[in-house]
N, C-alpha and C positions, 0 to 999 in steps of 0.2 A: 262525377266524382271518381277520382283515381284511387286505386287500392294498391299499396306497395307492401308485399310481405317481407318481413325480416325474420331470418331463420338462424338464430345463434344456438350454441350448444346448450345454454341454460334455459332458453325459452324461445318459442315461436310467437310472433304477434304481427299485427297489421297496422300500417299507417294509412289513414284516410285523408286524402287531399282534395279540396274543392271549395266552392263558394257557398256560404250559408249552410254548412253541413252540421252546425250545432243543432239546427232544427230537426236533424235526422238522428239525434243521439239515441232515442228510444229504439229506432230501427237497427242501429249499429250494435247496441247492447244485445238485442235479440239475436242478431246475426252471429255475434261473438259467443253467445250462450253463457253470459256472465250473470250470476244471481248474487244479490246482496240485500241486506235489510237496513243497513245504516250507511250513510254517506257523510264524509267530511270533505267539504269543498274549500280548498285553500285558494283564495282569490287575491290576485294582485290588486292593490288599491287603485291602480291606474285603469282597470277595466271598466268601461262604461256600464252603467246599471242595466241597460237594455239586454246585454249579453248574459249577465248574471241571472236576470229574471227569466230569459229564454231557456237557459240551461236548467234551472231549477224546475221549470214547468215540464221538462222532458225526462226528469228523473223519477222513476217509480220505486219508492221504498218507504219503509216505516218512519225513518228519521233522517232529516236533512239538516246538517249544521254547516253554517258558513263561517270560515275562519279568515278574516281580513288580514292581509300581509302587506306591510309597507316594504316592497321589494327594493333592496339596494345591496351592494356588496358589503356594506358595513353591517347590515342586518342578517347577513347570511352566516349565522353563528349558532352556537350551542344553545343560547338562551331561547331562540325561536324554535329550535328543535324540541326543547323541553316543554315549551308552551303547547306545541301541537300534540306531543305525547300525553300531556296532562289532560287535554280535551278527550283524546281517544280513551284513556284509562277511566276518566270520570264517567264517560258514557258507555263503558264496557263494550267497546268495539271488539269483535272477534276477527280471526284471520280470514273469515269469509266476507267481511265487510270491505269497504273501499275508501281510499282517498282519491279525490279527483282534483287535479291542479288546473286552474284556469288562470294562466299567467305566463310570463316570460321565462327565460332560462334560469334566473335566480330562484323564482318561485318553484320551478320544476326541480331544481337541484335540492332545495330544502324539503319539498314535499316527498320527493322520491327517496331521499335519505331517511326521513321519518318513517315512511312506509316500509323501508328495508329492515329497520331495526325494531319496529313495534311487533312484539311477539314473534320475532324472527321473520317477519314479512307478511303483509296483508296485500290485498289487491290494490293496484295503482293504475289510474287512467290519466293520461296527460293530454291536456288541450292547450298547446302552446299558442300564445297570443301575439308573439313578436316574430318578425321574419327570421331573426337570429335563432330563436329557439325552434322554429319550424324546420330549419335546414341543418341544425347542429345538435343542440343539447337534448332534443327529444328523441334522438336516434342513438342507440348504442348502450343505454343503461348506466351511463356515468352519473353518479350523484355525489354531492359533497358540499362542505362548508369551509369558510375561511377562518383563520386565526391570526394572531400577531406575527407569526412566522412566515405567512404567505397564503396564497390562494389555493383553495380546494385540497388542502393537505389532510383533511379528515373526510372520509367518504366511503362509498361502496359501489360495486357494480350491481345494479338491480333493474332488470328489464320491466317495462310497463306491460299491462295486459293489452292495451291498444292505445293508439295516438290519433287524435283528430286535429288536422291542420286546416283550419277554416280561414281562407284568405279574407273573408268579410271582416275579421278581427283586425286585419292590417290597416283598414281604412281609418281607424281611430288614431293611428300612430303619427307622431311628428316625423318629418323627413329624415331627421338625424337618426331615428331608430330604424328607418328603412335602410339607410346607408350602413348602419351597424350590422344588419343582417346580410346585406349584400356582400360584406367583407368575407363571410364564410362561403357563400356561393362562389365568389371570385377565387378564394383559396382552393376549393375543391376542383375548379377547372384547371388551376395551375399544377396541382399535384397529380392529376389523373386524366384530364380530357381536354385536348387542345380544341376539339370541335366545339365543346361547350364554351371555352374561352372566346372563340371567334363569334359564337352566337351572342355572348354577353357584350363583346366589343361593338357589335353591330346594333344591338337592341337595348343598350343600357338605359336610354331615356324612357322607353316603354316599360321596362322592368321597374325602374325607380318610381314611375308614375302609376304602378300597380295595374297596368292594362291586363285584363284577366288572362288572355291567351298566353301572354309573354311571362307573367309572373308565375302562373301554374307550371309552365314548362320549365322555367328556371328552378323552381322549388323541386319539382319531380326529378329532374336530371341531377340536381345537386344531391338529393336524398339517395338516388341510385348509387352514386359514387361512395357515399359514406356507408350505405348498406353493404356493398361488396367488400369493403375493407373490414367492417365490424364482424361480418359473418365469418371471415377468414381468421380474424384475430380479436376475439371478444374482450380479452383482458389486457390488451396493449402490451403483449410480450415481444412483438416484432413489427409486422406490417402496419398496425394501427398507429404506430409512432409517427407515420408520415402526416397524420391529421394535425400534428403539432407544428406544422410549418408556420414559422413566424411567431409562434406562441411563447417560446422561451423569452424572447425579447418583449413580447406584448404583456405577459403577466408581470414582468419586472417593471415595465412602464406603469402599469396600473397600480401596482403595490407602492412604487416610489411616490406616486401622487396620492397615496392613502385612499385609493378607490373613490376618488372624488368625481364630481360631474364634469370636471374639466376634460376628461377623456373617458369615453365609455369603452366597453370591451371590443366592439367591432372596430372602432377608430384605432384602438391600441393594436389590434390584429393587423390592420392595414399598415400602420407604422412598423410593426414587427416584421411583416412580410417584406416591406421595402428595405429594412435593415438586412434581413436574411438574403434578399436578392443582391444587394450591394456587396455583401460578404461573398456570396457565390461568384459574382463577377470578378471581384478582386482576387479570388483564389483560382481564377481561370477555369471554373466549372461551367459557368453559363456564358454563352456567346454574347457578343455586343449587340447583335441584331435582335435576339430574343429579349435581352435585358431592356433595350430601348422600346421594344414593342409593348412590354408589360408596363414600363414606366409611363409611356405615352397614354396608356389606358387609365392609369391612376391619375395622372396630371390633368388630362382632358375631361375627366368625369367630375372633377371638383371634390374628389375624396381627400381625406387628410393625408398630407404627404411630407410635412416639415417637422422633423423630430425636434429641431431647435426652437420651435414655437412653444414646446412644453418643457424642454430641459436645457440646462447649460452644463458646462464642465464641472461645476460644483456638485452636480447630481450623479456623477459617474460612479463613485464608489458605492452609493446606495443602489444604483441599477445593477451593478455587478454582484453585489451582495445578495440581492433577490434572485439573480440568475443562478448563482451557486446553490441556493436553497431549493431550486425547482425540483419537483418530485420525480422528474424523468432522469435526473442524474443519479449515477450509482458509484461515483468516485469524486475526487476533488476537482475533476475537469467538468466543463459545461458541455452538455449534449445538445447538438443542434440538428435541425432538419434543413437541408439546403436544396438547391435546384440545379439540375444538370441541363434540362430544357423543359419546356412546357409539357407536362404529363410525365416527367421523369425526375422524381425527387430522390434525394440521397439522405439516408438517416443513419444514426449512430456515429456521426462525426463529432469527435470530442476535441475541445480546445481549452487551453489554460486560461485562467483569469487574466494573466499578464497579456497574452496575445489578443484576447478580446478587448481588453482595456485599451490597448494601443489603437485598435481598429475603431472603437467607440469614441476615443479621444479625437480622432481625425474628423469624424462625423459632427461632433459637437463644437469643434473649433473652426472648421473650414467654412 
């Protein structure tokens, strides 16, 4: 079991990474010196019952309530937040009690947000069940929900008490979900660590097949990158913006499709990164050799790579509309994170809707 300490200004906590470490939950709680009498376990409906049963058996407290959550972007809303709050209030949870999330990033965002606003904050333990949530949303304390205006526009920064990333949970995932999580590992390598990129390029098959040595290393090294960035910029005022590489495009792609199953978050991020890479290359920021090196990795791995598979020119205005509404913008211009070379991102680059529209038009028509 690997232990990765996260040290932000608002809170210090640990991430535990390993195989079958839910079985060590009681030991970890004791190590963390966390006491609670009541537990609300928010469980993603996709979680196999064996893991729920195992977790419940390892929790020692007076009251354990399981809240099943049908995790989807459409259900990441205020209605579900109110449902969780109602359970907490009806059972008179105090700020010394705990919400435990056993689920992916959507469940974690909803659970964490509920924990942050209930009586101005109660204890929160995150057990991310997807590769995406283990390397991304479980680190850094971002919580949030969607509404008709866009993704994650309502939320808070709220750090967990600790995180358990159990790779045993990943074995129940379909390959599409593994690819989804890989997108964030891939992104972290592009913005911060060429050595990690070369490791991914060499060992992609072993990582996607969840070979223990390779997947644990990929998760750990990816988490280390996000850890360093979050510790320096917890509230995303400067450096943390680099983590949004590809995401301004990606969130617009997701929203344009109504957060449907046609395109999951990780697939959208891969398409978003490819769009950002193309834009970086066209603007003479990224060299042709590095551009081709990255594209070859995407194409040879079978990752989603064709934007035209999901969108046509008729979708252009809708995509641009969602890009303008992105929460990272602070003017009428669209804020992008681009790439100078592997490990060297450029952020706070702003472009007009017209300029990006012309660029996107070429992608969708050529």
